N, C-alpha and C positions, 0 to 999 in steps of 0.2 A: 085580556083583549088584542093586544099583542098576537100571543098565540095562536086566537083565536078568528086572526084576521086573519093570520098568517093558513092558518091551515084551510081558509075560504080559496086563497089563492092558490093554494097547492094544488087542490082539490079541480078549480077551474082548469088550470096547466096540464094537469090529465085527462081533463074531460075534451078543452082543447085537441092534447094529443090521439085520445080516443078518435074523436070525430073529423078531424083529418085524414087520417085511417082507413079507417071505414068508410070514408069519401070516397077515398082512394083505390082500396078495395069492392067497394061494387062499381068503381068505374071503369075495371079491369076485368070484373067479372059478368060486367052485361058485355063488354066487347069481346067476351069470348064467348059466349051465349049466342050472341047474333052470327059471330065470321067464324068461329072456331079455332082451336090449340091453333094450329099455324097458322091463321093466315094473317099475321100481324111480322114485322119486321121494324128488331128495334134499336134504333141505331142514332146515333149521335153525329148534328151537324156541326162547324163552327164558321161565321160567320165575321169578316175584317168591320172594325169597328173604326172611328175617327175619333180621336178625343185632343180637346187642348184644351187650354189655359186661358182663367179670364179676372183680372183683377178687381176686388170687390171695390175698396173706395170707403169713408166714411158711413156709415150705418147707425139708423137713431137706433139708441139703447135705452132707450127709455123704459124703469118699471119692469125689467127683465128677474123671472124666475128665479135662477140663479149669477149670480157675478161672481168674475174671479180678480179678486188680489195679489198683486205681490210681480214678478219678473219670470216670466221663461224664456230660454236660450234656447235655441236650434242654432244646429251649424249650417244650415242649408235656408235658414230664413233670416235670423236676426237675434237680436234682443223685442224683447216685447215688454215692457212696462202699463202693468194693471191697476191705474187709478179709480177711486171710488166716491161717488157725494150723495150726499141723500137728507130728505128732509125729515123731524123731529116732530112727534107728538107727544101730547101730558098722552098717558093712561087714563087720568081723571083730570076731567075741566076742572075748573075752581076750586085749587084744593086749599083745604087749610091749615094755613100755615100763622101758628102759636109769636104767643112773645119770646122774643131774647132766642131765637132762630137760629144753632151752630151747626154747621157741617162736620158730621165726623168723618165723611171718606164717599170718595162719588168712583163707579164703577163701569165700563162699558163690557159688555157680552154680547158674543155672537159666536154659537153653538157652531163648532164646527162639523161634517158630514163623519158620524163614526162606529165603527161596529162595536159590541163588548165581548171581550178574547176571557175573560176567567177573571172570575172575584175567591178573593182570598179567603180565609179566617179571620183576619182583621177587618173585611170587609170593604178593603181599598180593592179600583178595580184597573185590569188593561185592559186599551182599547189601541183598536186599528182604527188611523183613519184613512176616510175613503177622497178622492179629487184631490189630491194632497201631490204637488210637482216636487220636481228638485229639492225632496226629502229634510235635512233640516239647516240646509245651507239657509243663511242669515239676509235677511233687508233692514232696509233702515224705512222706518213707519212713523211717520206723524201725519196727527189728527190736527184739524185747524176747526173753526167755527167758519160755515158757511159765508161768504156775503154776496152769494148768489141765490136771486129768489127764483124757485121753477114755477113757474104759472101751470095751472091745469090746462088751462086754453089757449092756442096759436093768436098772438093778435093778427100777423100776416094775412090769416083767414076771419077774418072779423068774429075771435073767437067762437066759429064756427066747430074745430078739430083740437083735439089734444097737443099741445105744444112737443112737438121734436126735441130731442138732446142725441145730440152724436157726439159719436166714439172722439174724434177729432179736434170736441171743444177743450182737452185737460188745461190750455192753458187759460181759456175763460175762467174757469174753477180758480185756477191757481195762482192769478193775477187777483181775485178778490175772496184770498181770504183774509183772514182777519185775526188780528196779534199771533200771539207763541202760539203755538203747538200747546193742546191742551194735555196728552202726553207725557209729560216733563217730569218724570218719574229717573230719581240717580242709578235706577236700576235702570244700566244697557237693555236686557231681554226687553224691556216695554216700550223699548224706540231704536234707539241706534243701530242692536243687533237682535232685532225681533224673530222668533220665530215660528211655526205653527207645530206645537208640541203636542202631543198625544198624552201626554198628564190629564189625569182625572182634577177635576178644580174640587177642591179640600176649603171649607170655610169654616172656622173656628166661632162656636157663641157661649153663651152663659146659660143655661136654664137658671130654672126660676127653683132648684135646689144648689146651684152653686156649683153645679159639676160642671166640665167643658165636653160638650157638645160638637161632633164634625161633622159637617155637612157635608154631602160628595154629591156634585152634578158631573155631568161628558162633560168630555172637553172642546174649548172654547179658547177665543181672542177674549180677554180680560185685562184688561188695562185699565189702573186706574187714573183717572183725569182730576183735572186741580182744580181742590175745592171752592179756592177763592172766587173763580167766575163764575164758580155753578151758584154761590153764595147772592152776588151779583145778580148773575142775569136771570133766576131762578127765584129763591127766597125773597129776595127787595126787589121782584119786577115792578115796575110802574104799576099802577090801577088799572085792572082791564087785559090787563097783556095773556093774562092765566087763563080770564072769560072763555076762550072759545077757541079751538085747533084752526080755525082759518084765520085768525087773529094771531094765533100765538106762531104760526108758521112767518109771520110777515116779523114778527118780533123776534122770532128768532130761526133763522132761514137754514140752521140745519150742519152737517157734520162735513166736511172734505179729509176725503183719506186720501194721504201722498206717502205714495213709493220712490226709495231714491237705494240707487247701490251700494253696496255695501263693499268697501275695497279688500278685492283680493278673495271677494263673496262672488260664484251665479245666478246668488239668487234660488228664490223659489217662489207656488205659488199654489192659493189654493182656491179652490169653488166654495160658493158658500152662499147660506140663506142671510144677507143682513136684517129682512123682514122677520128675522125670529133674534133677532137683537133686541136690547132696551140699556138704558142708561139708570142704573140705581141711586139715589142720592139717601145716604144715610147722615140723620139729624138727630140732634136735638132737643127740646123746648118748653116752657114754661106748663106746666097744669095748673090751675090754683083748685083748689079744695078745699071748702069754707076757710076760706082763707089762706091755707099752707098753702104755700108756693112750692113744687114738685120739676125734675127734671124725668123727662118722660124720652123715649127716645119712639121715631117716626120713620117712615119714609114714602119715598114721592119716585116712581118709574116713568121715563120718556120712553116709548119704543120708535124703532127706527122704522119710520111707516109714513108713509105721503111718499111722491113723487121722489126716483133714483135715476140715476145714471153711469155705468159703467164706461170711462173713460180712457183710451188706449193712447200707446207714445210707441212708438216704432224707432229703434234705434239699431245702428250696424248693420242694416237690408246688405245680406249678401247681393252684391251686385249682379249676380247669373241668374240667381232666381225675380229679380225686378226686370232684369232681360226679357226671364222669358213672358213670365204675366204679361207685358206691357207688348209685347212681340210674336202673339202664339201663332203655330202654324194650322189654318183651317182646312188647308185640303189637305194635308196626308195627316195630322195632329204630332202634338210635340214627343221630345225623346221625355221627359218627364213631365207627369202631373203634379202641382204644389198644390195641397190642399191646405188653407190654412183660415183657422177663424176668427175672430176679432171682425176686424176691417182689410182681412187680411184676399184670399185668392177659392177661385173654384173651378173647376173640370166644365167643360159642357162635350158634350157624350151625344151623337149621332149615331144609330144604331142605322143597319142598312140603307150603306151612302149612295150604294146601286138601287132605284130602280126596278132592274130589271132583275135583280136578285130579289129583291122583296116580293115583286108577280111570280116568279118562277115560284116561290113557297105557297102563293100565295092558291094558285092552278096546281099543285102537289098531291091535294087529300092529306098531309100530313096530319096528323092528332098531337098537339104538342105537349109531352109528358111534366115535360121542365125546361129551362130558360137561365141561366147563371149570367152573371158576367162577375167575373173573378182579378182583386185590381191584387199585383203583386208589388210590397213593398221595396224602392230602393236601397237597400241595408249601407250602402257605402253613403249614397249621401245623407240619412236618417246618422248615422254616425253617435250610437248610442244615447242621440235627444231622445225627450222622452216621448212618447207616444200618445195621438185619442181614442180612446178607447173605443168607437164606432165611429162608421161614416152614414149620410144618406143621399140616396136618390131621391130624386124628385122629376116631376113635368117642368120645367124649365121652361113653358111655351105656356103654359098657363098658371104657372106657380100653383098648384097643387101637388096632392100626393098622387103616386101612381098608385094600378088597381093593388096590384100587391101587399099595399101595404093597407090599405082599406081592408080590407078580404083575407087579414093574419088576426086571428082571435088570442093570437097568447097573448098570456101575459107570464107575470116574475113578480115575489115581492119588490126588488128592486127594480121601480117602473122603465127605469134606464137600459131592462134587458129583457122587456118587451119585446115585443114581433121580432122575434127571433129564429123566425121562421122566412119571413121578409129579410132580415140581414144585415148587414154592413161592422157585423160583431168584429173586430180586430184576432186573427188566430195567430198562435203566437207558438215559437218551439216550446219543445219540453224542457222542464225543468222551470223552479221558480225564477229564476228570472229571465226566461228563455225571453227572446226580442221578437217583434211582430215580424209575420211573416207572410200576410197577404188581410185582404177582406174581399164575402164573397157576398153579394146581393141578389136576391131570387128576384127576376121579371116576368115567368111562368103567364101572367092572366097580364102582364101588360103585350105582350108578343100574340099570347092567343088573339086578343083582340087587334091586335092591331092585321090581323092574316085572316080572320073569321071577317073585316068586315071590311070591306074592299073601299070605302069613303073613311074610315079611321087617318087621324092625321097622324105623321112619320113623328112626334115632338122630339125639338131638341130635349133631352134631360142633363140636370143639373149633379153634382157632387158635391156632398162638402162637408165640413164635421160637421159631430151634434155633440150637445154635451146631454140630450135627455131627448129619447126619439119620442116622447110622448107628447110633447113640444110641437105640432105639425106647422104651424101661425108662423110670418113672416113680417120682416120688419121694414120700414124704408129705407134705402140710400138715397146721403145727399145730392150725387148727380146719376141717373141711370146711366148703364152700360152699354156694349148692343145688341144685349138682349133682355133685360131685365131692368125694373127700375124697384124691385123687391130683393130683399134677402132671408131666408128663415130665420127664426130668431133664437134659435135650441145652436145654430152656429154661430150669431152673435157671442154668446155666452161664453165659447167654447175658443179660447185665443192659443190653442200647440195648433201644429200644422204636422204634414205628412207628406213626405216624397213615396210617388208611384211611378209605376213604369207607364211609359205610353204608347204610343199607335203608331208611331213613324218605324220606316223601315231597317231601324239602322239600334232596335230595337229586339235583343236576343226574342228569338221567336218564342222561347218557352216561359218567357216573361211577358211577354206582348198583351196590350189587354183584348180580350175576343169575349165576343157572345158566345155562348155555347149553346147548345138547342139539343135537347133529347127529343123525340119523336116516335111518332109509332107508323107506317107507313103501310095499309093495307096492299096483301095483294092481285 
């Protein structure tokens, strides 16, 4: 099934490339037929841009498709700690739990994003993890029972809209946690020195023949949880508490994942799909058959579904970053653009800051072949910190994608890499560990529309980090800023940041952000 799906996506990719090539070829051929081989000049024009910073602040992080967990440290931003809270659902309501039920083990498992690299002769597999930052640097991870009830509907709107939960509410969840941590194993890799390991999960079981069977699964966050807690909470639950998930979610309000720094470690961070996670309770109970009692093994699953929220704690924040994003130069633009996800910061971009320039281009008769914005990374300020793999440019005035995003049909087996003609992907130096150089975003159709239609609004553009280019929807800000009350949801997911060169006169000319236009002008 995977290979068939992959083949379809690959075919779509080549069809898309052929389509775009054919359209471009047809456009140029028609132009040649109409005007002759030598009646066009192919030229490049560079337009000044004004770009400046904007602080984002707390944002609604309810039910994100992907969540971060761990610690991200950046020399230009500071430290971001990502906590997480989620409701829990019964996979089967009203489970039948027999007499004298005794738990053998309880495991929490959340798979990582990973790629299979090799399979050895003995069946063991080697994987490479995706979206893990900071490598094997340990963090302290504690999982608690949550005492905070996450409503579906917002009481402040008379229960007419969904309840928002914001990225700055970690203290609320931390103060509401109940009891001791549930991942209380004596093995420090389960809690006090947790790492995101790429090792496959291997479980042993005994077949009916008495042989040992190895069950293998993809790398995952796999934590052994306190059996006594789940005996009391689940196996010995009061009557009716397991009858329906609405009742169950009020009774067992979920889990709170708290992250702390390990002394001497910079920490690491993973992007994870917690909705794919589950808690498996393995237990034995009495089975009476014809008056004979035997012990049988059973299991019960709890799914990590229901409402969830990512909670960010920003510490050791760099003063120069705060000063820049809180005091932008909206006239000339800033020296540097600080682009940080989560509850961080973004860039506001003004194209054609001069109305006279735009009017001159509109009356020139230019045919726009291509237009790009190229953002150069300030490597000195990044200083080896983890870099986001992609940036997203959108219409900030209306909080919608720009035309080039909507008109790009290209896809990829990894949806994060789709719409690659639109761009925003990180360009790196050559070599396995090459550092990032730049990001390029195509704005051809945005410029064509602006030039072709004199009544088109020259909207402000927003530039943010993105975790998934296929997620163009928006989340609500706790407090609206000067430009918007919303923030791209995919930018909330990814708390990483990058520092780009801006547009002020102090920026070296070869690094300064500019709009590059390639056009054809009839003679």
